[in-house]
C-alpha positions as CSV (number, residue, x, y, z in Angstrom):
1,X,118.1,166.6,145.4
2,X,118.5,165.7,141.8
3,X,122.3,166.0,142.1
4,X,122.2,163.7,145.3
5,X,120.2,161.2,143.3
6,X,122.6,161.2,140.5
7,X,125.6,160.8,142.8
8,X,124.0,157.7,144.3
9,X,123.1,156.2,141.0
10,X,126.8,156.7,139.9
11,X,128.0,154.9,142.9
12,X,125.6,152.0,142.4
13,X,127.0,151.7,138.8
14,X,130.5,151.8,139.9
15,X,129.8,148.8,142.4
16,X,128.0,146.8,139.6
17,X,131.0,147.4,137.3
18,X,133.4,146.4,140.0
19,X,131.5,143.0,140.6
20,X,131.6,142.5,136.8
21,X,135.2,143.1,136.8
22,X,136.0,140.7,139.5
23,X,134.0,138.0,137.9
24,X,135.9,138.5,134.6
25,X,139.3,138.4,136.4
26,X,138.4,135.4,138.5
27,X,137.4,133.5,135.3
28,X,140.7,134.5,133.5
29,X,142.8,133.7,136.4
30,X,141.5,130.0,136.3
31,X,143.0,130.0,132.8
32,X,146.5,131.3,133.6
33,X,147.2,134.8,132.0
34,X,150.3,134.4,129.9
35,X,151.9,132.4,132.7
36,X,154.4,129.6,132.4
37,X,154.5,126.8,135.0
38,X,152.6,128.6,137.8
39,X,148.8,129.4,137.8
40,X,148.4,132.9,139.1
41,X,145.9,135.8,138.3
42,X,148.8,137.8,137.2
43,X,151.0,137.5,134.0
44,X,154.6,137.5,134.4
45,X,156.3,140.9,133.7
46,X,157.6,141.2,130.3
47,X,160.3,143.7,130.2
48,X,162.6,143.7,127.2
49,X,165.7,142.4,128.9
50,X,168.6,142.5,126.5
51,X,169.2,138.7,127.0
52,X,165.8,137.9,125.8
53,X,166.8,139.1,122.3
54,X,169.8,136.9,122.0
55,X,169.5,134.8,118.7
56,X,170.7,131.7,120.5
57,X,167.7,131.7,122.9
58,X,164.5,129.8,122.0
59,X,161.0,130.7,123.4
60,X,161.2,127.6,125.6
61,X,164.5,128.9,127.1
62,X,162.8,132.0,128.4
63,X,160.7,132.1,131.7
64,X,161.2,131.8,135.4
65,X,163.6,129.2,136.5
66,X,162.4,127.3,139.7
67,X,165.8,126.4,141.0
68,X,167.1,129.9,140.4
69,X,164.1,131.4,142.2
70,X,164.8,129.3,145.1
71,X,168.5,129.9,145.1
72,X,168.1,133.8,145.0
73,X,165.2,133.7,147.5
74,X,167.3,131.7,150.0
75,X,170.3,133.7,149.7
76,X,170.9,136.1,152.7
77,X,169.9,139.8,152.0
78,X,169.1,139.0,148.4
79,X,165.5,140.1,148.6
80,X,166.2,143.1,150.8
81,X,168.9,144.1,148.4
82,X,166.4,144.2,145.5
83,X,164.0,146.2,147.7
84,X,166.6,148.7,148.3
85,X,167.2,149.1,144.6
86,X,163.5,150.2,144.3
87,X,164.0,153.2,146.5
88,X,163.0,156.5,144.9
89,X,166.6,157.7,145.0
90,X,167.7,155.1,142.4
91,X,167.6,155.6,138.8
92,X,164.5,154.7,136.7
93,X,166.2,151.7,135.0
94,X,167.3,150.4,138.3
95,X,163.9,150.5,139.9
96,X,162.4,149.1,136.8
97,X,164.6,146.0,136.7
98,X,164.5,145.5,140.5
99,X,160.7,145.6,140.7
100,X,160.6,143.3,137.7
101,X,162.9,140.8,139.5
102,X,160.8,141.0,142.7
103,X,157.5,140.3,140.7
104,X,159.1,137.2,139.0
105,X,160.5,136.0,142.4
106,X,157.3,136.4,144.2
107,X,155.7,133.7,141.9
108,X,156.8,130.9,144.1
109,X,155.2,130.3,147.5
110,X,158.5,129.8,149.4
111,X,159.5,133.3,148.2
112,X,156.2,134.8,149.1
113,X,156.7,133.5,152.6
114,X,160.2,135.0,152.7
115,X,158.9,138.4,151.5
116,X,156.4,138.5,154.4
117,X,159.6,138.8,156.7
118,X,161.0,141.8,154.4
119,X,158.4,144.3,155.5
120,X,159.8,147.3,153.5
121,X,159.0,145.3,150.4
122,X,155.2,146.0,150.6
123,X,155.4,149.9,151.2
124,X,158.1,150.0,148.4
125,X,155.9,148.4,145.9
126,X,153.0,150.6,146.8
127,X,155.2,153.6,146.5
128,X,156.2,152.5,142.9
129,X,152.4,152.4,142.0
130,X,152.4,156.2,142.2
131,X,151.6,158.1,139.0
132,X,155.0,159.7,139.4
133,X,156.6,156.5,138.0
134,X,156.5,155.2,134.5
135,X,153.9,152.6,133.2
136,X,156.6,150.0,133.2
137,X,157.6,150.5,136.9
138,X,153.9,150.6,137.8
139,X,153.1,147.5,135.8
140,X,156.0,145.6,137.7
141,X,154.9,146.8,141.1
142,X,151.2,145.9,140.6
143,X,152.5,142.3,139.5
144,X,154.6,142.2,142.5
145,X,151.7,143.1,144.8
146,X,149.5,140.6,143.1
147,X,151.9,137.8,143.2
148,X,152.9,138.4,146.8
149,X,149.2,138.4,147.7
150,X,148.3,135.2,145.8
151,X,147.0,132.6,148.2
152,X,148.8,134.3,151.1
153,X,146.6,135.7,153.9
154,X,149.5,137.2,155.7
155,X,150.6,139.3,152.6
156,X,147.1,140.1,151.7
157,X,146.5,141.6,155.1
158,X,149.7,143.6,155.2
159,X,149.4,145.1,151.8
160,X,145.8,146.0,152.4
161,X,146.7,147.7,155.8
162,X,149.5,149.6,154.2
163,X,147.4,151.3,151.5
164,X,147.9,148.8,148.6
165,X,144.3,148.6,147.6
166,X,144.0,152.5,147.3
167,X,147.1,152.7,145.3
168,X,146.0,150.0,142.9
169,X,142.5,151.5,142.6
170,X,144.1,154.8,141.8
171,X,146.0,153.1,139.0
172,X,142.8,151.7,137.7
173,X,141.2,155.1,137.6
174,X,144.1,157.1,136.2
175,X,146.4,154.9,134.1
176,X,145.8,154.5,130.3
177,X,148.3,151.8,130.0
178,X,146.7,148.3,129.2
179,X,149.3,146.3,131.0
180,X,149.1,148.4,134.0
181,X,145.4,148.1,134.2
182,X,145.5,144.3,133.7
183,X,148.0,143.9,136.4
184,X,146.2,146.3,138.8
185,X,142.7,144.7,138.5
186,X,144.2,141.1,138.8
187,X,146.2,142.2,141.9
188,X,142.9,143.5,143.4
189,X,141.3,140.1,142.8
190,X,144.3,138.3,144.5
191,X,144.2,140.8,147.5
192,X,140.4,140.4,148.0
193,X,140.1,136.7,147.3
194,X,138.9,134.9,150.6
195,X,139.7,138.1,152.5
196,X,136.6,140.0,153.6
197,X,138.3,143.0,155.0
198,X,140.3,143.7,151.7
199,X,137.1,143.0,149.7
200,X,135.2,145.7,151.4
201,X,138.0,148.1,151.1
202,X,138.4,147.5,147.3
203,X,134.7,148.5,147.0
204,X,135.1,151.7,149.0
205,X,138.5,152.6,147.4
206,X,137.2,152.2,143.9
207,X,134.2,154.2,144.5
208,X,136.4,157.0,145.9
209,X,139.0,156.7,143.1
210,X,136.4,157.0,140.4
211,X,134.6,159.9,142.0
212,X,137.9,161.9,142.5
213,X,138.9,161.2,138.9
214,X,135.5,162.0,137.3
215,X,135.0,165.4,139.2
216,X,131.2,164.6,138.7
217,X,131.4,165.0,134.9
218,X,128.9,162.6,133.4
219,X,131.1,162.0,130.4
220,X,134.0,161.0,132.6
221,X,131.6,158.9,134.6
222,X,131.2,156.7,131.6
223,X,134.6,156.6,130.2
224,X,136.1,155.8,133.7
225,X,133.6,153.0,134.2
226,X,134.6,151.5,130.8
227,X,138.3,151.8,131.6
228,X,137.8,150.0,135.0
229,X,135.7,147.3,133.3
């Protein structure tokens, strides 16, 4: 009986922590987290591309280019080709850079609409959230899922139905990388915003993920709750 009561109390604590997490992320999203021109809940991926270290470039020259994003997104097979490069058979570097490109391209609404028609993109990004991948790839995949779901009901639904919420919640419970945690939690906010079904799924998935990670160890209960917060 005491064990059951302890379990119920822990689940209640997890739900409270989740609500606090969402409140914090919603507040931060209104102030644009390391974004340039677009206001999204997610920061842009910051992979160390060689071109960014060129001495002739200035900070104002670095960042998403709206015209290039539109040109790439409207080019036939451009998005699907990048998705193909995220396949598990590709090299780690290839998956890292391709997922980075998709995360940045998904910043514009036009490209988010186009991505809705490239169905494999959602399952591919969800697969990249696996703990088998490096933190850099996980960070990009979480950013892509969050950006694709930003103010887009269709993408929110597809990602939620494809297991994206569970994958992101697992990252929140297992990853120790700050950028992965930041992108994953922000993505969960975007997925659940104004989407009742996803909101309920987030609560359930977080509780299940935390319980699976904690193995009913009170010490891990506390550390995992702090990590999620």
